[in-house]
Residue, then its C-alpha position, 0 to 999 in steps of 0.5 A: m483447523e482448515n477451513t474452519i472459524y478457527s484459521l481466522i484464530p492467528p490473524l487476529l491474534a497477530m493484530v491484536m498483539v499489534i494493538a496491545t505490544r506495538k512490536v510488530l514482529l513479536s505479533l506476526g511472530a506468535g501469528i507464525l507460529a500459532s498458524a503452523f500449531m493448528l496445521a500441525d495439530f499441536n505437534i511441536g516437531k511438525t510446527a517447526s518443520l512447518v515453519w521452515e517450509a514457509v520461511k524456505g518458500i520465500f525463497v525457492s519455490e518448487g525447487a526453483l528461486n521465488t524469483s517474486s520475493v527475491y526481487i522485491i527484496l533486493f529492490l529495497l536494497m537497491l533503493g537503500a543505497i540509491t537513497a544514501f549516495i542521494s544524500i551524500s551526493g548532497g540532493s536530498r539537502a539541494f532538493g529541500e532546500w530548493a522545495m522550500k521556496r516552492v513548497k511554503t506551507r504544510v499543506g502543500a507539502q502534503v497536497v504534493g505527495a497526494v498528487l505524486g500518489i495519483l499520477i504513478f499509478i502503474d504498480d502500487y509498490f512502486n508508487a509507494l516506494a517512489v512518491g516516498q523518496v521525492t516527497r520525504p524531504i519537502t515534508d520533512r522541512q515542513k513538518v510533517s510527521r512520517a506517519k501522515l506521509a505514509y498515510i498519504i502514500d498508501s491511501t493514494s497507491a492502491p486506491v488509484c491503481v485498482i481504478s486504472p484500467v492501465s496498472s498492473w492491478g487493472a488489467y489483472i482485475i479485467v482478465m478476471i472480469g473478462t472470464i467471470l462474465g463468459s462463464h454466465g453469459v453475460t455479452q451486453y459489455s465487454a470486460f474492459s467496459a465492464f471494469m470502467q462501469m465499475v469505477p463509479m461504484n468503487f465507493y471506498v476508492w473515492s472516499a479514501l482519495v477524498m479523505v487526504f485531501i479533506v486531511a490535508f486541507r482541513n488539518f483534519n487530524i484524529g486519533p494516533m494521527k493528532i499526536h504524530e502530528e503535534r510532536a512533528k510541529k511543535e518538537g520539530l520531530m517527524y517520526d519517534p526516535e525510540k522506534p525502528i524506521p525502515g529507509e532511515l539511514k542510522d549511520d553518519l553519512p558526510t553530505s556534499s556541500k555541492g549537491k545539485i537537485g539534479d543528485l537527487i531527481w537524475p537516480i529518481i528518473a532513472l528509476f522510473v523510466g527504467t522501472i517503466g521501460a521494463m514493465m513494457w519491454t517484460g510484458y510485450q515478450a510474454v504476449d503472443g500474437n497482437a500486442t496491445i497496451l491491456k495485454v503488455f500490463e496483463n502480462t508485465d512482470v512487477t517485479k523483475s521490472l522493479v529490480l532492472g528500474g533499482l539496477l538503473g537507478l542505483i548506476v545513475s545515483v552511483a554516477m551522481f556520487i562520482r561526479q561529487a567524490f572525483f570530480l567536483r570534490g564534495v566529498k571523499g570516494s572512500i566512503f563509497g564503502k560506508g554508503l553502500l552499507a548504510g542503505v543496505k542497513s537502513m532498509m532491514p526493517a521493512i525487510y524483516i517485517l516483509l519476511f515475516a508478513w510473507t510467512i504468515g500469510d503463506l501459512i494462513g493460506r494453508l489453514e484456508t481462512g480465505t475459502y471459509l470467509a468465502g463459505v460464509v458468503q456462499n451459504s448465507n441465505l441473505n436478502v440479494s439486495y445486501l449482496p454488495l454490502i456483505l460483499f464489502i464487509i467480507a472481501g475486507f476482513m479476508a483482506f485484512s486476515t490475509g494480507t493480500s487484496w489481490g488474493s481477496f479478488g482471486i477468491l471473492l470475485p468469481i464467487a460475486g459473480e456466481m451468487a450474482a447469477a444465481t440470484d439478480i444478474s443485474l448485480i453482478l457488476p455493484a457485487m464485483a465493485a464491492v469485492l474490490a472496494g472491501a479487498v483495498f480497505g482490508d489492506h489499509c487496515s491489515p498490519i501483514s499487508d506488503t503494500t502497508i509495509l511498503s508504504s512504511t518504508g517509502a515514506g520513513s515511518n515505523h510501521i505499526d505507527h502507520v497502521m495505527t494513525q491510517l486506521p481510522y480514516a480507513l474505518i470512516c471510509a468503510v463505513i461512508s462506502i457501507v451506506g453506498y453499497l446499502i443504497i445500490g444494492l436496494t436500488s440499482s442505482t449508482l447516481l444515489a448511491m454516489a450522492a449519499v456518497v459525496i453528501l457523507l464526505i461533505v458532512i466531514v468536511l464540516l465536522s472538519g472545519r468546526n473541530q479546527s474551530n474549536i481547537k483554535g478557540l481552546e488555544e486562544k482560551t489558553i494563551q489568554 
């Protein structure tokens, strides 16, 4: 079953079940069992053993603690506790009241989220969770649905990280590019300059970022997003209370009436400064010899940095709680334990989904789904002009199936380099740019992607609601990107391809305006 077309069955089964049942754990569980069953050659005992090995591997790898996943879980638990103490201290309430006086429209609330998503470009995990914590009080006050906030977060985090050279993503990609260029004797540009030349060729990123602002300014709500937005505006429900919401405090916690904006701002600043500082520190320690910004970010330990930053944020949020409880007498100190427990419990839905996603990701890796898709590209007798287009589609499907854009980069970038070198070396940069763009697109569509899960968590949105509401926008941006990659393959002109992308985005702007005019017209007729 490994490295064959049958390896596509588990991820496709999980996606079909997600759409049909809207139950993410059930769907991922079915994909996990299907993967293990196929790997075990349909032996039930071996199937159970494989599932156990995959789950165990999340916590212990090669006889040592798997710090990568354990640190993410710890960070989520700390973030839940920080959220609880910010709420108890009255920080969320005070910040919401302050924001209401300055951000007075739904458009403004959405734009704040989008701008913050672009500015916090160091790492997608940190972006998704930090932007959600800051923006959620503002969007809630302006009756913007949590699904919309999750879309804004997800569509500004990975897209910005993948084109920023000073980010955990950018450093990783630049190192890979350098290796690929060196192996094919390409010397006319360095790895860094090649990366920067690829930035305007990443048509999906630019389409996704512009689409966020079109959605915000033009009220461009389509598909399931329209349902969520209408419910938020008319009923004041930012999410469906019947569905599990990660990051949502369920316990009835008291809130200090003496809370100030600082009770929210200072823990978030501590979280931000602590994480960035830890990333610089861990990266610097890992560099031997001359340390540059690029080398530091290439070698940084992101998950360890998140834990260190989260610990600092937690310490500051507890300090804010102590100030409220014992100095200002805004709340009782005895609720400390209850607040801590409520914060931890609020993150459990996200952790459950992550555990299932990591498990199916490990089993799909053993099925060599990504290797099979890469082989399809290598073995196909395609016209070289279609190389960027084909790579974009395959990278999208690979990231969607495996739930990892980084894994797709690792497999497909070298293949893109080999294929361009063997056919037309001038297409090596467009080919690699298409891989990066396609991987982000697939990541946006995948219910098993960790960045998608964390975007739901940061926004406090039901995970499946986020996946289904983001999907139409991701598909529109993918179609626009396909046109761009077709043109760049046929003409080798980045300018012409970008012009086509811009024209298509302008068409979307015009159509979104017409759509809203029609809606207003129908509403006026209904009133009359």
